[in-house]
C-alpha positions in Angstrom: -114.8 -155.1 36.5 -116.3 -157.5 38.7 -119.7 -159.2 37.2 -122.4 -157.5 38.7 -120.7 -154.0 37.6 -120.7 -155.5 34.6 -124.4 -156.3 34.3 -124.9 -153.1 35.2 -122.7 -151.4 32.9 -124.3 -153.6 30.1 -127.5 -152.2 30.8 -128.9 -155.5 31.6 -129.9 -154.4 35.6 -133.3 -152.6 36.2 -133.9 -152.7 39.9 -133.0 -154.5 42.9 -134.1 -155.4 46.2 -130.7 -155.1 48.2 -127.8 -153.9 46.0 -125.2 -154.5 48.5 -126.4 -157.8 49.8 -126.7 -158.6 45.6 -123.5 -157.4 44.9 -121.7 -159.4 47.5 -123.4 -162.5 46.4 -122.9 -162.6 42.7 -119.5 -161.0 42.7 -118.0 -163.7 45.1 -119.6 -166.4 43.3 -122.1 -167.0 46.0 -125.6 -166.7 44.0 -128.0 -169.8 43.5 -130.0 -168.3 41.4 -133.2 -169.2 39.0 -134.9 -168.0 36.3 -138.2 -169.6 35.3 -139.5 -170.6 31.4 -142.9 -171.8 30.7 -143.4 -174.2 27.9 -145.7 -172.1 25.7 -144.4 -173.5 22.9 -142.1 -176.1 21.5 -138.6 -174.0 21.1 -137.3 -170.9 23.1 -137.1 -167.8 20.8 -134.7 -164.5 21.2 -137.5 -163.1 23.8 -135.7 -166.0 26.2 -132.0 -164.7 24.5 -131.3 -162.4 27.2 -132.1 -164.5 30.1 -129.8 -167.0 28.5 -127.2 -165.0 28.1 -127.7 -163.8 31.7 -127.5 -167.3 33.1 -124.2 -167.9 31.2 -122.5 -164.8 32.3 -123.3 -165.8 36.1 -121.9 -169.2 35.7 -119.1 -168.3 33.8 -118.8 -165.7 37.2 -118.8 -169.2 39.5 -122.2 -168.7 40.3 -125.1 -171.8 40.2 -127.8 -171.3 37.9 -131.1 -173.1 38.2 -133.2 -173.7 35.2 -137.0 -173.9 36.1 -139.0 -175.4 33.8 -142.9 -174.3 34.6 -144.2 -177.4 33.5 -146.7 -177.2 36.7 -147.1 -172.7 36.0 -147.6 -173.6 32.5 -150.9 -175.2 33.1 -152.3 -172.0 34.1 -150.1 -169.7 32.0 -148.6 -166.2 32.7 -150.8 -163.2 32.7 -148.2 -160.5 32.5 -147.7 -158.5 29.1 -151.1 -160.4 28.0 -154.2 -159.0 26.3 -155.9 -162.0 27.1 -155.9 -165.3 28.4 -153.4 -167.6 27.0 -154.5 -171.0 25.1 -154.8 -173.9 27.3 -152.2 -176.5 26.7 -152.4 -180.5 27.3 -150.1 -182.2 29.6 -148.7 -184.2 26.6 -148.1 -180.8 24.7 -146.3 -179.0 28.0 -144.4 -182.5 28.3 -143.2 -182.1 24.5 -141.9 -178.2 25.3 -140.2 -179.0 27.8 -138.0 -181.7 26.4 -137.5 -179.1 23.6 -136.1 -176.6 26.3 -134.0 -178.5 27.8 -131.8 -179.3 24.6 -132.0 -176.1 23.4 -130.6 -174.1 27.0 -127.4 -177.1 27.1 -126.1 -175.1 24.4 -125.9 -172.0 26.7 -126.0 -173.4 30.0 -123.5 -176.3 31.4 -125.2 -178.7 33.3 -123.8 -181.7 35.7 -122.2 -182.1 39.2 -122.2 -178.7 40.8 -122.7 -177.1 37.7 -126.1 -176.0 36.7 -129.3 -177.4 37.5 -132.4 -177.9 35.4 -135.7 -178.7 37.6 -139.4 -178.9 36.2 -142.1 -177.5 39.2 -144.6 -179.8 37.7 -143.0 -182.2 39.8 -143.8 -180.2 43.3 -147.0 -177.9 42.0 -149.1 -180.6 40.7 -148.6 -182.8 43.9 -149.6 -179.7 46.1 -153.7 -180.0 47.2 -155.9 -177.6 46.6 -157.4 -176.8 50.4 -153.3 -177.1 51.8 -152.4 -174.4 49.3 -155.2 -171.8 50.4 -154.7 -172.6 54.1 -150.8 -172.7 53.7 -150.0 -170.7 51.2 -153.0 -168.5 50.2 -153.0 -167.0 53.2 -149.8 -165.1 53.3 -151.2 -162.8 49.9 -153.1 -160.0 50.2 -155.8 -160.0 47.4 -155.6 -155.8 47.5 -152.1 -156.0 47.3 -152.1 -158.4 44.0 -155.1 -156.4 42.4 -152.5 -153.3 42.5 -149.6 -155.8 40.6 -149.5 -154.4 37.0 -149.8 -157.7 35.0 -153.3 -158.1 37.2 -154.6 -154.1 36.5 -154.1 -154.2 32.8 -156.2 -157.3 32.6 -159.0 -155.7 34.7 -161.1 -153.9 32.3 -161.3 -157.2 29.8 -161.7 -160.0 32.3 -159.0 -162.1 34.5 -160.0 -165.6 34.8 -159.6 -167.3 39.0 -157.4 -169.4 36.7 -154.8 -167.0 35.9 -155.2 -165.3 39.2 -153.0 -167.9 41.2 -150.3 -167.3 38.8 -148.7 -165.0 41.1 -149.0 -167.8 44.0 -147.9 -170.7 42.2 -144.9 -168.8 41.2 -143.7 -167.8 44.4 -144.1 -170.6 45.5 -141.9 -172.1 43.4 -139.0 -169.8 45.2 -140.3 -171.3 48.4 -139.6 -174.1 47.2 -136.1 -173.9 45.4 -134.7 -171.9 48.6 -135.8 -174.8 50.7 -134.7 -177.6 48.7 -131.9 -176.4 46.9 -130.5 -173.6 48.9 -131.8 -170.8 45.9 -131.2 -167.2 47.3 -131.6 -165.4 44.4 -134.1 -165.2 41.5 -133.9 -163.4 38.3 -136.4 -162.2 35.9 -137.9 -159.5 33.6 -139.6 -156.5 34.8 -143.1 -157.4 33.8 -142.3 -159.8 36.7 -141.4 -157.9 39.5 -144.4 -158.3 41.6 -144.4 -161.9 41.6 -140.9 -162.2 42.4 -141.7 -160.1 45.2 -144.1 -162.3 45.9 -141.8 -165.2 46.4 -139.4 -163.2 48.8 -142.5 -162.4 50.9 -143.7 -166.0 51.2 -140.1 -167.2 52.5 -139.8 -164.2 54.8 -143.7 -165.2 56.0 -143.3 -169.0 56.2 -139.7 -169.0 57.3 -138.9 -166.0 59.0 -137.1 -162.6 58.5 -133.6 -164.1 59.0 -134.6 -166.4 55.9 -132.5 -165.2 53.3 -134.0 -164.5 49.7 -132.5 -161.9 47.1 -134.8 -160.9 44.2 -133.2 -159.1 41.2 -135.3 -157.7 38.0 -133.9 -157.1 34.7 -135.0 -155.1 31.6 -135.1 -158.5 30.1 -138.7 -158.9 29.3 -139.8 -155.6 28.2 -136.5 -156.0 26.0 -136.6 -159.4 25.0 -140.4 -159.5 23.9 -139.9 -156.6 21.8 -136.5 -158.3 20.1 -138.4 -161.6 19.9 -141.6 -160.6 17.8 -141.4 -159.8 14.1 -144.1 -158.6 11.8 -144.7 -162.3 10.8 -144.3 -164.2 14.2 -141.2 -165.3 16.7 -137.9 -165.6 15.9 -137.1 -169.2 17.4 -133.9 -170.5 18.4 -134.8 -173.9 16.7 -133.3 -174.1 13.4 -136.1 -175.9 12.0 -138.2 -173.1 13.1 -136.1 -170.0 12.2 -133.1 -171.0 10.1 -129.6 -170.0 11.1 -129.9 -167.7 7.6 -133.1 -166.0 9.2 -131.5 -166.1 12.6 -128.6 -164.0 11.1 -130.6 -161.8 9.1 -133.2 -161.1 12.1 -129.9 -159.3 13.4 -128.6 -157.8 10.9 -131.6 -155.9 10.1 -131.6 -154.4 13.6 -132.4 -150.4 13.5 -129.1 -148.0 13.8 -131.1 -147.2 17.2 -130.9 -150.5 18.7 -127.4 -152.1 17.2 -125.2 -150.9 20.1 -127.3 -151.7 22.5 -128.0 -155.3 21.5 -124.4 -155.9 21.4 -123.7 -154.2 25.0 -126.7 -156.7 26.2 -126.3 -159.8 24.2 -122.9 -160.7 22.9 -119.4 -161.2 25.1 -117.6 -159.1 23.0 -115.2 -156.9 26.1 -116.8 -153.7 26.9 -113.8 -152.3 26.0 -114.4 -153.2 22.2 -117.6 -152.0 22.2 -117.0 -148.6 23.6 -115.3 -148.0 20.8 -118.0 -148.0 18.8 -119.8 -145.5 20.6 -119.2 -142.9 17.8 -119.5 -145.4 15.1 -122.0 -143.8 12.4 -123.1 -144.6 8.9 -121.8 -147.4 7.1 -119.9 -148.0 10.6 -123.1 -149.3 11.8 -123.6 -152.0 9.0 -120.2 -153.1 10.5 -121.7 -153.2 13.9 -124.8 -155.3 12.6 -122.9 -157.8 11.0 -120.5 -158.3 14.4 -124.1 -158.4 16.2 -125.6 -161.1 13.8 -122.2 -163.4 13.6 -122.0 -163.4 17.2 -125.5 -164.4 18.2 -125.5 -166.6 15.0 -122.5 -168.4 16.6 -123.8 -168.3 19.7 -126.8 -170.4 19.0 -125.7 -172.4 15.9 -122.4 -172.6 16.2 -119.4 -170.5 14.6 -119.9 -172.5 11.1 -123.6 -171.8 11.1 -123.1 -168.3 11.3 -119.9 -168.2 9.1 -121.8 -169.8 6.1 -125.3 -167.2 7.3 -122.5 -164.4 7.0 -121.5 -165.5 3.6 -124.8 -166.3 2.3 -125.8 -162.1 3.2 -122.7 -160.7 1.5 -123.8 -162.8 -1.4 -127.2 -161.4 -1.8 -126.8 -158.1 -0.4 -123.5 -156.8 -1.9 -123.3 -159.3 -5.4 -127.1 -159.9 -5.9 -126.2 -163.7 -6.3 -128.4 -166.8 -5.3 -127.5 -168.6 -2.9 -128.4 -172.6 -2.0 -128.6 -171.7 1.8 -131.1 -168.7 1.0 -134.7 -169.2 3.0 -136.6 -171.9 0.6 -140.3 -173.0 0.7 -140.9 -176.0 -1.8 -144.4 -175.4 -3.7 -146.9 -178.3 -4.0 -149.5 -178.7 -6.9 -152.2 -178.3 -4.5 -150.4 -174.5 -4.2 -151.7 -173.7 -7.9 -155.2 -173.0 -8.9 -156.0 -173.4 -12.7 -151.4 -173.7 -12.8 -151.1 -170.3 -11.5 -150.1 -168.5 -8.1 -151.3 -165.1 -7.0 -148.5 -162.7 -5.7 -150.5 -162.2 -1.9 -150.7 -166.3 -1.9 -146.8 -166.6 -2.4 -145.8 -164.2 -0.2 -148.3 -166.0 2.7 -147.0 -169.5 1.7 -143.6 -168.6 2.0 -144.3 -166.7 5.4 -142.9 -163.3 4.3 -145.9 -161.7 5.5 -148.7 -162.6 8.2 -151.8 -161.9 6.0 -153.2 -161.0 2.3 -153.9 -158.0 3.3 -150.8 -157.0 4.8 -149.1 -158.6 1.2 -151.3 -156.5 -0.6 -150.5 -153.3 0.9 -146.8 -154.3 0.7 -147.3 -154.8 -2.8 -148.9 -151.5 -3.7 -146.4 -149.5 -1.5 -143.5 -151.0 -4.0 -141.9 -153.4 -1.5 -141.9 -156.4 -3.7 -139.8 -157.4 -6.2 -140.1 -160.9 -8.0 -136.8 -162.1 -9.8 -135.4 -158.4 -9.6 -139.0 -157.0 -11.3 -140.8 -154.9 -8.8 -144.5 -155.7 -8.9 -146.8 -153.2 -8.0 -150.4 -154.7 -8.9 -151.7 -157.4 -5.9 -153.8 -159.5 -8.6 -150.1 -160.7 -10.5 -149.6 -164.5 -10.7 -147.5 -166.5 -11.7 -147.3 -169.8 -13.6 -146.5 -173.3 -12.0 -143.8 -173.7 -15.3 -142.1 -171.2 -14.0 -141.1 -172.9 -10.5 -139.2 -175.5 -12.1 -136.0 -173.1 -11.7 -135.9 -170.6 -8.5 -138.0 -167.6 -8.3 -136.8 -164.8 -5.6 -139.2 -162.7 -4.3 -137.6 -159.5 -2.5 -139.6 -157.6 0.3 -138.4 -154.6 1.1 -134.8 -153.8 0.8 -132.9 -157.1 2.5 -135.6 -159.9 2.7 -135.0 -162.1 -0.4 -137.0 -165.6 -0.2 -136.5 -168.4 -2.7 -139.5 -170.8 -4.0 -139.1 -173.5 -6.4 -141.3 -177.0 -7.1 
C-alpha cells in the first residue's frame, strides 16, 4: 500500500482539490508541503498531534515537510472555531512560544539540509506595507466569498473584528510566499481551515497564472484533534512540565471504547494489518487496545523509557491499588491552609482535578471522589495540615489518582 492510500485507510483525509495529482505527488515523494502552527501557547498539545504524525508519515515516504510557525499570524489570531476573539499576545510572548514549538517538533520531524524546513511567517508578514497588501493581495479576494466562509459565518452574530477578518488573507499569503520561495506545492490543514486554504490556492493562481501548480489537502485534523486535545480541565500538553508523561499516558488510556481503534489507526505507526486484527475486539480486549494506544503515543512524545514507566505506574495503581513515586503530585504550602485546614473542594482545584469549586462540589455530591480509599460525599469536608506529612491520595472517578504532600 502506498502512502496516499494508507492515509485514506487510516481515516486521515477528508477532502482534496485534485486527488489524482495529489496522489501522484505524495506517492512519488515529490510533495513539498506545509502545515501551519500558530504560537498561542508555550507548548503544542494533543490537538496538534495528528498534524505532527502526518508530517512524520509523509517525510518517511520521501516527501519534504515545511513546519510553518505563525509568528506573524499570531499577531492576528485565527477566528476558526472560536466564539470570541483570542487574547492578544505580546511580541515577546509570541517569540517565546515559537522557540518552544521548534524544540517539540524536532521529536517528530527530521530537520536539516534536503530534509524538513522550519520557517516563521513573521519573517515576511511583518515587513509588508499595509497599502501594498491592500492593492496587491486584497484585490484578489471577494468580501462576499469571505463572508460565506464557515469560519466567519459563525462569528457574525457575536461580532467579528476587522483584525480577525484579515486572517484569511494572511494565511493565503503564506502559501503564496512558500510557493514562490521554496517550491511548496501542497498545503495541509484541518477541515475548519478549508476556506483559508482555498484562498491560498486561488491567490497563487490569480497572481502567477492558471498554470502555477498548487494543491490543497484538508484533513480531519482540527475537528478530531481539538476534541482530543481538550479535557474538562484544559489542554493535554506535549511539554512534560505541563502534562507529565504519566498524565499523558493516562489521558490516552482513558479514551472511550468507541474511539480507541480510531485513535490507534490515525495516530500510531503500527501496521494497518495489525490494527485490522483488533476490529472485532470487545470487552477486556478494548482495555488492551487502550494500553497499546497509550504506550505507543507516550513513546512517540516522551520516549520509550518514560512510556514504560508510565505503564508500570498505571498498572500498579489500577491492578494493585498501590502508591507510586511517579504518580502526579501537588506539593502544598502553608499558605494553602486556613486555620491549619484545607477543604476537599480547594484541594481538587489546587491539584487541577477540576477546573472550579462548582465542578468539584458536583463530583463530590455524586460520589465520584475518594481520599485515601474513603469516599467523600460532603463537600464541606476538610483535612488537617498535619495529615499531609504523609501522602494523601485523592481518587477522581475510577481512573484518576493524584497525590498531595508537603
